[in-house]
Structure formats: C-alpha cells, structure tokens
N, C-alpha and C positions, 0 to 999 in steps of 0.2 A: 809512320809517315814523317811529319815534321816534328815529332816528339821523340825521335830516336837520337837524343842528345844527352849530354852529361847533366846530372841533376843540378849542379852548380850553375850551369847556363840558364836553366829554367828559373832557378832561385833569383838570379839577377834580372831576368827579363820579366816574368809574370809574378814571381814570388813577392816582389816588392809591392804588388797590389793585392794579391790573393791572401797574403798573411793578415793585413789589416781588415780585409773583408770577412775573414772567417768568424770572428766573434759576432758580427752582425747577423751572419747567416745562421749560426748556431742558435742565436736568440730567436730568429724568425722561425726556425724549425722546432722551437720549444724544447731543446735538449736539456734534460734535467738529470741530476745524480741518480744512479741506480739503473739507468737505462743501458741496454746493449745496443750499440749503434754501429752501422756499416757506413764506411766512407767509400763511395764509388768513384773511381777515377781519382785516386788520392794524390797522384803526382808524387813529388818528393816529401809531401806531408804537411802542407800549409793548414788544411782543415784538421788533419789528424792531430796536429799539435794542440789545437784548441779543444778537440774532443778529449784528448788525454788529460788536459788540464781540468776539464769539468767532470770527467767520469772515471779517470784512472785507466791505465793501459790495458788491463785485462777485460775491460768492458768495451773496447774498441777493436773493430776489425776493418781492414782496409784492402782494397783491390785496385790494381792498375794494369793495363795491358803492356806498358813499357817496362822492359826488363831493368833498365837503369833506374827508373823512378821507383819501382817496387823495391829494388835492392837498397836504394837510398833511404826510403821510408822505414824499411826493416832495420837498417843500421842505426838510424836516428831514434827509433822507438822499439828496442829489442823485445819488449814485453807485449807489443801489439801483434796480433795475428795479421800478417800481410800475405796476400795471395796475388799471383799474376793471373788476371782474368779480364775479359771484356764485359761491359755492362750488360750486353745482350745474352750472356751465358754465365751467370753467377754460380759459383761452385758451392752452394749452400742449400740446405733443406728448406722447405716451405716454413714460413713463420719463424725464422731463426732470430730475428732482431725486433727490437721495439721501435726502431726508426732507421731509415736508410736515407742518406744525404748524398747529393751530387753537386759539388761546387765547381762551376765553370767547366762542365763536362758534357751536358746534354747536346750542345751544338757540335760536338765532335763525335758523338755516337754514330755508328753506321746506320742504325735504325733507332731514332729517339723513342718512338712509341714502344718498340720491343724492349729497349733498355728500361724504360719506366715500368713496363709490365713485369720485368724481372725483379726490379726493386719492390714492386707491389707483392710479388710472389714470396719473396724472402722476408717480408715484414709481417709481423703478427696482426691478427684481426684487431682493428681499432688503433693500430700503430700509424705513425706518420712517415710519409715520404716527402722530401723537399728537394728542390733544385733551384739553382740560380745561374744566370748567364749575363755577361756584360751587355749593356745597351749599345750594341754596334750599329743598329739600324737608326736609332734616334740621335746618333752622334754624342751620346753621353758616356761612352766607355773611355777607359784610360788610354786606348790606342786611337781614339777618334781623330786627334790632330795629325797623327802619322798618316792615316788613310786619307784624310782631307788633302794633305800635301801631295800624296801620291797621285790622287785623282786630278789635282790641278795640273800636274805635269803629264800624266797619262790618263785621260778621261775614262779609258776602258779598264783601268785598274779595278779588279773585282771587289777587293776588300772582304769584310766579314759580315756585312749587313744582311745577307741572304741566309745566314746559318740559322738552324733551328733555335728558337727561343730568343733570338737577338732583337726582335721587335716587341713592343709593349703588347701584352696580352697573349702572345703566342705560346708561352710556357703553359698557361692555364688551358689553352686549347689542347695541347699535347696531353695534359693530365686528364682532360675529359675523354680523349681518345683511349687513354690507358685505363679508363673506368674507375677513377678514384671518386670518393665521396667528399662532400664538404670542402670543395676546393677554394683556397684563398690565394690572393696574389698581392705583391707589394714591390717596393723598390728599396734597395740598399745602397748607401752612398759612403764613399771613402775619399780621403785626400792625402796625397803623398808629396813630401817636400823633396826636391832635387837640388843638390848643391851646385851642379854645373850642367851645361849642355852635354858635355862629353859623358858624364855619368848617366844621363838620360838616354843618349843615342847609342852608345856602344853595345848594349844588350840586343839592339835590333840586328846587329851583325852576327849574332850567335847561331842563326838558323833555326830559332825556336818558333813553332806555330806558323800560321799563314803569313804574318808580317815578316818573320825571319826568313821564310822561304821566298817571299817577294824580294827582299833586299838581296838575298843570295843569287837571285836570277838576273839582277841588274849588272851591266858592265860598269867598270870603274867610273866612267864619266857620268852615267845615269845615277849611280849611287851617290856621287858627290853632289849632283844637282838636288837630289832628294834630301840629302843631309842638310844642305844649306837652305833649302826651302823651309824645312822644319825649324831651323835655327831662327829664321826671320819671323816665323809665326809664333814662336814662344816668347814669353816675357824674359827679361834679363834675369840671370841666375843670382841668387836662388829663386826658384819658382815652384808653384804647387801644381800638381796634376790631379784633377778630380775624376772620380769614376763612379758610374751608377750601374747597378746590376738589377735586372728584373728577377723576381723570385716568385715561386709558386710552391704550394704544399697541398697535400691531399690526405685523406684518411682511407686506410685500407678497409 
C-alpha cells in the first residue's frame, strides 16, 4: 500500500526516527549475544542494523512484505537471511528463534493478533516476543505535529491514532489476546535534531506511510496550506523532534 516506495524514501522519512529508536527497543527486548533473532517487518533495516551489531549477521533473520524494502535490507546486510513475507504467515518452523521483534510494525499488520501469534509460534519456549508502536494516539509520536496541523485545517483528517497499538496499553492487550505469558510494557523515547524546516518537511512528500499518502492526496493549494501551518507550529531551525513509542514484550 503506502510502503511500495524506494527504500531511500523510507530512510529519509521514518528511518531518521526508527534508527535511533532501535537500540532502545533492542534493550527493552533484552537482546543478548548468542541469540537467534527474527526482525519482523524489517523495512530497509533500521532494527536489523542494531541486531547485526549486537549478534552478528548469521544470528539475524529478517522479513518484510515490501519487495523494495526486503531487497534493500538484503543488499545492506548480505550475510543476514532476508525473506519476503507477511507477519501473519511467517515462513519458518515452530520454535526457530530465541526472540522475535517487531519495531513499528504491529499497527500496519492486517491482523495484529494473528501476526503476534505467528511470532509466538516461531519463537522457542521461554523465548521473548517484543513489539513497539509510536504514540500516535497520545500525541507523543514524531509525526504528531504533522497530524495536529492537518486536523486544524481539516478536522476530519483521520491520522494514525486509531491504529493498533498506538494508544497506551493497547499493545499489552494484543499480547494478552495472542496468549503470551509474563507480559510487560513500557515507553521508549528518542529525540532527533532537524537542521531546517525543508529537511523536516520534504520527506512528507515522498508518499511513505499514511502521512505521505495524506500529503499525496492534497491539491497544491491544500498542500501549501498544510506545509505553512506546520512551519508556524515548529520552532525556528535547528529544532528537535521528540518521539515516544509504546512497547510490550511477552514470554512464549
């Protein structure tokens, strides 16, 4: 859908936030040397890079449904096993991994509980499954200002607040539905410096994700109004954009 884009476009749009999030998420998931870990919905490889750094490439497997993202991840990490697959239908045997992680993915799964159950299936007994999603509902995500500006201009703008896991506590609820044990939840925070407004705004025009699709659906006048409303809401450059992600983990 909105992820049928070049990997470099994703890097500039969400990679600028997902790369610094990855170490915090790997810590939350208690990733340690020697583990075999699956990266579900790897995209071009933001979390994959962190897992390779901690575990070495032969201990990391990654999947993504996007052909361009899977190809980019494989090119960047040639020793990692990368497969094209949906979270709801993982091409692995039961108990293949010590841990399965999904960074910024659950809210885009067609069936989040089915996806988590598949992650449960391919993780060994007593292994860990973890996921995180931006705080879109609580206005703590890195795209919150964009969606606030959009709603000020068009109150009916849907945004991403209603996506699975985007509100506090919802990921843990999904983990309960997927029948995990010893479920824990937390919040992960990052901050990214932007040198100019143009550097912040331009990636919104690349058509990536719901925000990119929203911008692509605007006519030139509407797009200009939204851009300028965002400009007035941001601090003078350089400025920092903070992001909070809700996280949950459970034991198989």
